[in-house]
N, C-alpha and C positions, 0 to 999 in steps of 0.2 A: 713351146709353152701354150701358145694360143690354141694349137690343135689339141693339146692335152686337156686344156680347159673346156673346149667345145665337147670333147669326148666325155669328160666327166659330167658336164651338164646334161648331155644326151642320156648318159646312164641313169642319172638321177630322175630325169623325166620318164624314162622307160620303167624304172622301178616304181615310181609314183603311179604310173598308169596301171602296172600290174596289181599294186595294192588296191587301187580303186576298183579294178575289175574283180578281184577276190572279194572285196567288201560287198560289191553289188551281187555277186553270185551267192554269197552267204545270206544276204537279205532275201534273195529269191528262194533259196533252198530251205530257209528256216521254216516258213509256213508249210511247204510241201512235206517236209519231214515230220512236222507236227501232225499233219493230217494223214500220215502214212500208216496209222494203226489199222487194225482189222476193220474192214468195211461191213456194213449191215448185211451184205449178201455173201460174205466169205464162207461162212459155215454152210450156208444153203448150197452154194456151188459144189462144195466137197460132197455134200450129201447126195446131190443129183448125180454126180459122177460115180459115187459109190453104188448108186442104184442102177447103174448101167448106161447112163447117157454119155455120149461122146464128149470127152474132155475138151477137145478143141472147139466144138460147137458151143458148149456151155460157156467157155471163156470168151468166145467171140460175142455171144449174146449179152453177157453181163458186163462187158467192157464197151458196149455200144453207148453212144451218147444219148440214145433214146430210152435207156433203162436207168431208172432211179428209184430210190426209196420213196414211196407214195404215202407220206404221213397224213396229208390233208384229206385225200380221197378215202383212205382206209378208215379214218376216224369216223366216217359216216356209218360204218358198221356198228359202232358203239353208241349211235344216237338215233338210228333209223326207227320210224314208227309207221308200220304198214297202214294203221287206221287213219293216218293223216293224208293218205293218197286219195286223189279225186278220180276214181275210176268211173263214176257216174257221168262224167263229161262225155264219155264215149258212146253213151246211149242217146245223145242229142241228135236232132234231125240232120244237121250238116255232116256229122261224123258217120251216121248211117248211110247217107247219100254217097259219101266218099268211099265207104266200104263196098257199096253196090257197084260203083264205078271200078273199083279194084277188081271185083269179081268178073266184070266184063273184060277188063284188060288182061287178066290172067286166067281166063276161062279154060284154056287148054290144060294148064298145069293143075288147076283145081279139079277138073274132070278126071285127069289121070290119077290124082291122089285119091279122089273119092272112089274111083273104080278099083284101084289097087289095094287100098287099105280099108275100104268100107266106112270111111269117116265123112260126116256131112261137111260139105264145102263151106257152109255158113259158120260152123264152129271153128274151122281152120282160119277163116277170114277174121272172125271175132278175136281170136288170140293174137293174130298179127296186128290187128288194129290197136289193141290195148298194149301189146308189148313194145311196138316200135312205130306207132302211128302209120301203119301200112308200109313200113320199111323206110320211112323218111327220117327217122331218128333212131339210130342204133347205138347211141352212146358215144361219149368222147373221152373216156378214160382208157389208158393203156392197160390191156388185159394182163400182160406179163408183169407190169409194175404192181398192179393190184394183188395178183396171186402170189407174186414173189414176196411182197411186203408182208402180207398176212402169214405166209409160210415161215418167214424169218422170225416171227414172234415166238418161236420155240426157244430163242435165245434172249437173254435178259436185256441186253443193250437195245436191240430193235423194239422190244416190247415197251421198254421205258420211254423210248422216243414217241411211240404212239400215245401212251398215257399222258405224257407232257403236252401233247398237241390237242388233247380234248378241251373243249370250251369250259371255262370255269363258271358254269351257270346250271340251271335246273336240268339241262340235258346230260350232264356229267353223272355217270353211274358211280356206285361205290367201288373202291379199289378191289374188294373181294369179288364183287360181281364181274368186274372187268377181267380179273385174273381167270376166272372160270370160263368166261366167254372167249378169252384169248387162247386158252388151251384148246377149246373146241374148234375155233376157227382156224387155228394154225394147222392142226391135223387135217381138217377138211380141205383147206386151201392147198396144202402140199399135194394131196391126191389130185386136185383139179389142175395144179401146175404141171404135174407129170402128164396128165391127159392132154393138156394144151400143147406141151412140147412134142408129144408123140404125134398128135394130129397135124400140127404145122409142118413137122418133118415129113410125114407121110404125103401130105398134099403139096409140098414144095412151097410153103408160105413163109414169109418173114414174120416171126413171132413178135418182133419189136414194133411192127407197123399196124397191128390189129387193135382197133378200139372197141370198147364195149361199155357195159354199165359199171357203176361203182362196185358191183358185186362180182364182176368178172364174166357175166353173161355176154354172149356175143351173137352177132348176126341178126337177120330179120326176124328170126324165131326166138332170139335171146336164149339160146341153149347154153348151159354150163358145159365146159369142155368134156367132162366125163360122160355126158349124154350123147356126144357126137358119134363115138364108135358104135354103140349099140343101136341108136335110133336115127342117126344122120343118113339121108338118102340122096342119091344122085337123080334128081327129078328131071333133068333135061338130057340125061344120057351122054354127057360130055366126058365121062370118066373121072370126074372129080366131085367131091362133096364140098360145096362152097356155100355156107349159110348166108352169105351176102348176095346170093343169087335167088331170086324169088321162087323159081321152080324147085330148087333144092330145099329152100326153107319150108315151102308148102308141103312137100312130100315128107319132110322130116317131122313136122308137127303132126301130120296124119299118122306116121309110123309110131310116134310116141303115144298118141292117144289110143291107137289100136292095141299096143302092147299092154296098156293099163285097162283094157276091157271095153273100148267103144265098139258098139255094134249097131247095125241099122235098126231103127225103131226103138232105140234105147229110151227108157223113161227119164224124166228130169232128175229123179232121185239117183238113178244109176249114173247119169251123165255128170251129176255133181261130184260123185266119188271119183270118176275118171279125171275130170278137169282139175280136181283138187291136187292131184299129183303134179300138175304143171306149176301150180303156185299154191302153197298152203295158206290160203286166205279165203275165208267164206265170202267176203266182200268181192274179191276178185272173181271167184267162180260164179257167183250170182250175176255179176256184170257180164261175163262172157256168155252165159246162157241167155240172158235178156237180149243181148245184141244179136245172137244167133236167131232167136225167135223173131226179132224185128226184121232181120234179113230174109227170113222165110216168109214173113207176113205179106 
């Protein structure tokens, strides 16, 4: 009887333990199942695979812990005002002196670019100064997160997430204006995302590790990914186009400007039109040309 009582007690304890374990598991599983709906990038992944990207690679990228929906950073796209940027700071004496020092340190790469592409080394340096403070600040936003988040706005749920994240103040645009801009940016970003994934695969780079601007521009030259294939150059002849390497960035800037019409002895009016392709801001272009003049001075 005593043995039977002990066995019965043990069975009750075991059943109780199982019940507790089931309850715990149910509690853990509940939130996971609730969050198990379609993710913001699910449709985007399918679209990329349908467009020819390797399915295993796309799955690996979008399941990385470094890849996430970038609502905060992307919201800047719907608030940014170019006129508020202080480009004139780069024409100050200490910045000009830093640029001259940069030209000395990278004399060989600049001479090669100037000879190969017939673009003034001063304007190349001016662009690198304004874009990334001579390569010292290339941005801290995940390029893939930025481009993937913008691309995902073709779908209603991700678009609503961005709208909900916009500040409720005078920086918030109307819903109608937001919708129009979202349509435009989603299509543009998807083309840039494809170019970015193609570039990183070709060069053997980890796309989840690359940082850039809030707009997805990357490297010392702040190229958008779609500009790398046609204009990116291997300035140090190491067999790779790496825009985080000064020699490659310098030659890439020169290649870009040459494509848009830079020539030796170009007039300021013509130079303005060429540099405007780099950044569609008159303020930006005039600053670049002023810096180049100071460096020649």
